[in-house]
N, C-alpha and C positions, 0 to 999 in steps of 0.2 A: 504494500500500500504506500510506503514511503517513497519508492523510486519514482512513480509517475508524478507525485506531488513536488519532489525536488526538481525534476526536469521542468515542470511547469513554472516553478518559481523563478528559474533562471532563463526561461524562454523569452520574456520581454527584453532582455539585454542583448539578444542576438536575433538575426533574421534567419528563417529557414534557408538553407543552402548559402548562408553567408560566407564571405571570404575575408580572412583577416588581412591586415595591411602588408605583411611580409609575403604572403601567398599572392596577393594581388600584384605586388611589385614584380615578383618572379614571372607571373603569367604575362604581364605586359612587356617584360624585357626579354623573355626567352625566345630564341630564334631557331632552335633545332631540336634534335632528339635529346631528351633528358629523362631517361628511364627511372633513375633513382628518385629524383625530386617528385615526379608524377606518382610513383608508388607511394611515397610519403604523403603527398597531398590527398590521394585517394583514401588511404587508411585514416588519416586525420579527419577527413570529411565524415566518414562513417562513425568514428568514435565520438565526435563532437556534434553530430547531427541529431538534435533532440527529437525532431519529427520522426526520423528513422527509428530511433531507440524506443520511443513511445509505441510506435506501430509494432516493432518486434516484441516488446513486452506483451502486447495484446495477443500476438500470434502464438507465442510459446507458453502463455500463462497456464493453459490446460494440457500442454504436451508433456508427457512423462517419459517417453522413450527417446533415446538419442537418435534413432533412425528417423523418427517423425520430425524432430527438430532440424536435422540435416536436410530433409526433403523440403520442408517449408522455407527454410533459410535459403536454400539453393534456388527455389522458384522465385523468391523475392529478388535475389541477386541477378538471376537471369533476366527478369523483366527490367530491372534497374539498368543493367548493362546494355540491353538491346536498344532502349530508347535513348540512352546517353550517346551511344555510338551513332545511331541512326540520326538523332536530332542534330548533333554537331557536324557530322560528316556531310549530311544532306542540307545543312543550314536551314532547318525547320524552326522557325521562331514562334513561340507561344507566350502569351502574356504570363509573366512569372507569378503575379498575384493570383490569377485564376488557377494556375497549376498548384500553387501552394495551398490554396483554399481547398482543392480536391484532396490534397495530401492530408489536410486537417480532417476532412470527412472520412478518410481511410481509417484514421484512429477512432473516430466515432463508430464507424462500421464494426471494427474488431471488438470494441468494448460491448457494443450492442449484441453482437454475435455471441460473445462469451457469456452473456446474460441469458441466452436462449430467446432473445427477442424476436428473431425471425420465425422460429417455430411457433411461438405464441401468437404473433401478429399475422403471419401468412400461412401458417399450418405446415410449412416445410422448411428444410434446412438448405440454404444455398451451398454450392460446392465451395468449400473453404480454400481448397488448393487453387482453383481457378481465380477466386477473388484475390488471394495473395499475389498471384502472378500479375493480374490486371493492375492492382494498386502498385506493384513494383514498377510497371511501365510508367505510371504517373510520377512516381518518385524519381525515376531516371530522367524524365523530361524536365523535372524541376531543376536538376543540376545542369542539364544541357542548356537551358535558357540562361543560367548564370554564366557558364563558360563562354557562351557566345558574345557576352558583353565585352570580352577581352580581345576579340578579333585575333584568335590564335593563328599563327602562321601555318600554312598548309604543308610546309616541309616536315616530313615525318610525323604529321599530325595523328595518323591512325596508330602509330607505334606509341606515342605519348598517351593517347586515350586508352589503348590496351593496357599500358602500365598502370594508368589510373584505375582501371577496372579491377586489376589484380590487387591493387592497394585497397580498394573498397572491399574486396573479398577478405583480405587479411584483417582489415579493420573490423569488419562484421564478425569474423571469428573471435577476435579479441573481446569485442563488446558482448557477444553472446556468452562467452566463457564467464565473464564477471556477472552477467545477469543470471545465468543458470546457477552459479554458485550461490548468489543471494536467494534465488527462488528455492533452491534445494534446501538451504538452511531454514527458510521460512516454512517449507512444506513439512518439516518435522514437528511443527506446532499446530495445534488445533485452530489457531487464529487464521491460518491460511485460507481455510474454507469458510470460516465464519465471517471473514472480512473480504471474501472474493467479490461479493456484490458491490461493496464500497469501493474496492480497488478498480473494478471495471467501470463503475459509475464515474470515478475520477478520470479514468482514461477518456471516456466520452466527453466529460466536461472540458478536459484539456484540448481535445480535438475541436470542440465547438468554439473555444476561445481562439485557437489558431485560425479556424475558418473565419470567424468574425473579424479578426485582426487583418487577415489578407483581403477579405472582401471590402473592408473599410479603405485599405490602401488602394485597391483597384478603383473604387468610386471617387476617391479624393485625387489620386495622382494620375491615373490613366485617362 
């Protein structure tokens, strides 16, 4: 229950898919292949991306087998990687506020799904694997729109993006490891299940706040 709340508390101080000053300077000045730096940037993006972390917490909250965690994490990463590569290499521009608003809704969706909302509301359970894959596509477009702001040089661009994606995978593995350790410790206590409704309600609330923040930005700035 504490993790989503902490992520939410720090969320106003950063923007989804934000880029710090040092990374921004590197992206603006880099003119060729830079495998190491792009690996690092990709990993850092995933570890510090609160929107990704909130979504992943929702995805694995009720997953108890390592195999299931790996499957869902891989589906998310596949979707994230496909749209990142496709969006940047094909120069497909999407309004970043609208994309990040959808990402906020992805967190709402997973919290609602964990609460059994779809079964109660619609009478059936949507395919969670397909949903995770689809939302992974939106998460990837979110970062693609940010990278396009830097007019990355075309020389060795696909190599740098591939390195970035590998970094994202490594960062996701690291983040998942710490999240799973925290969840595994919590699962040993009865409070895990007694507070599961509260936790997923907090996830939904976090997603709604992110959605509202991005839609407000879209209406004011766009």
